Phi, psi and omega in degrees: 000168175279146176223158183252131181243129179252121181245116180289143178263182185288335185264006177099344179279177182227151177244131183263120181247141173245129182220134176288121182273118177241131182281133175259094187293350179298338184250023183285168185294330182284003173274002183299331180290342183256354184283129178274140179307147185298147180248160178288137180290348179279345179277163177300117190282331184296312181292328182280328183284328177287107187290144180287139182286074180279165179279116180239127182290161180295335179290320180279332178286079187294158179265099188276024184241144174238145179284080181251126178244134179287127180292149178286130177235119180294159182296331180291331182259002181286138180292144178246158177279139179283159180292154177245135175285094190290340185248011177289123180073010179066032183275119177286328178298324179294325177295322177294320179297323179294322177294318177296319179297322179294322179290325181295330179292339181267003179273086185257141172240116187272145172241183180300319179295323180293324179291325176298317177293325181293325181272359184298144178290347178274006183296331181295315179292319180297317180290328179293316181284341177274003180297328183289337178257009182289128178290331178295315180292325178295322179292334182271359184303315179300313181293315180294323177297320179294317179293326175294322175296320177297321178295318177297323177295320178296320177295319181294322181290346177261014173258165178303321178295321178292322178297320177296323178295318179294325180292333181278351181284145180288349179234163182268123180239122183287136177276342180223157176234147177291150181296339180299325181296330180273325185285323185298309182279000184296319181295316179296322179294321179296322177295320178298316181293320180295314179297319181298315182291318180295320179295320178292320180294323178299320178294318180296316182291323177296319178297320180294321177293323179296318181285332171294320176295322178297319178297316180295317180291328177296316177297318185292318184288329175292318177300317180295316182295319180292337180270319186277327181294148179295149182302328181279354180271055184293320181294318179295321177301311181298317181293320181294317180296321179295321180290325175297316177296319181293329180297320179297312180293321180295322178294322177300311180294321181297323183281329180277320173049062178288185184296317182258076186293313181296322179294321178294320176300314181294322181296321183273329186264340181300318179289351186253310183267155174283163185304316180291324176294320180295314180296323178294321180291317181287337177284348179272142178297338182229086184304316179299322179292324176296316180296321177296320178294322178296323177296321177297320179294323179294319178298319177295321179292334181288343176056059180277169172292153185304318182293323178291316178296325179293321180292319177293323180294330175298318178293321177295323175295322176296320175303315180295321178294320178295318177300314180294321179294320178294320177294327176296319180293316186286333185262351183232094179283175170300140185314126186300321177302325178294316180296315181294317180297320179297315181293319179295313181301314182296317184290319177295322178296319178292328176290334180277339183301313183302322181287342179271331184254357185294330179292328181266329186260335182067228181290343175293352177302326184294304179293327179296316178297318180297320180293312181296320180295319179296319182293311185283319176295330176295320178297315180295322181290323177298320176297322179290321183293317183274356175298324173256092193283341190285342174271354180254324180293150180277069182292330178300318180293322178294318179295317179295321179295318178297318179296317179295319178296318179296317179296321181296315179294322178297324182287335186269008182300302182298319180296320179295320178297318180294319179296319179295320180292318180294322180284340182281333184295307180295330179294319180294318179295324181294318178297320179296322178295319178295318179296318179297322180294320179294318179298317180296319180294325179291323177291000000 
């Protein structure tokens, strides 16, 4: 079920978080029969963490998986994070939490029902009425408010009182601007915004494809390990599956790198890894790379045939490539001079609009300026938000799906062996009957 977690902030306020609770059966009480006594952290951890392939009976090789399926929850009924008073007590950390909370609301995972709602002809009305709760529009309130003030100033300067104010100034300040000043740079500005948005979307889509590939490879490498490892290597199988699951969560935390990095690692990895494994991973400067190295050591300890080890190593190499590609995206933004020039150009152009249209629009200059500013600043802000895709993508859902798939395959080992044996018996008898018939016919 869903549960509510209250985390106090530095200023005394609280942030209400909703998180889907998923049980990690790898760390259940019935795994006590497989837990190796703890080792000293001063000893070489790689050799000690890779469990020896001892003979474990089927009774002790417990099935740490439960057939648990996450119930479907429509987007309308999904819990949302409550707002945080970001400025209560002057806490800057709370402002950061509000930004993180706003991004978490955009981490959507669509199902069939969601796509039907997405294609509905009523989406225009639904999206229009949801504008008041839009996090994008709320983030633009300071900038739009300033431009609205500039529009009100332009309207005031074109009144008799404003004209008297301008006449009293020691310098000449124009109350109106020709439309040519606004029309000439409009084409160049549109090209800048289109390029900015397309470049950000390419980064977002590349990140999504990388995590889709990670999910596929996680399933494949677990399938390979459960098939290639010897039946008596139950501990190595269990440890390898846990490390594959832990790699997904560790990569998620590594890419987001929130304020409490160590706490996030412990929260996600504690239900998966054993205490000595967890401390070894957190003691490494690069936990995902440590987990990847541990998987390689487990494969080496399993003593597979060369062709089997090569196939698993291909997936591990893909894991390493995905890690490097994600780090390239997170560490290399769109060139900063381009981003700064676009934002400066756009804001100055929006400041000039009220003085160009005030002669034709009058007091309507104020709402027109606010509308145009919201539309164009929203496009620029969307490009900035998806430029760093890992805080927008639903990585938690991908990690949970990979964990559920891994547990499901781990649980089906014995059942798959029984099914294969049962199906093999009539096939063997059938072949024997055909062979006997051929022999009889030859005689």
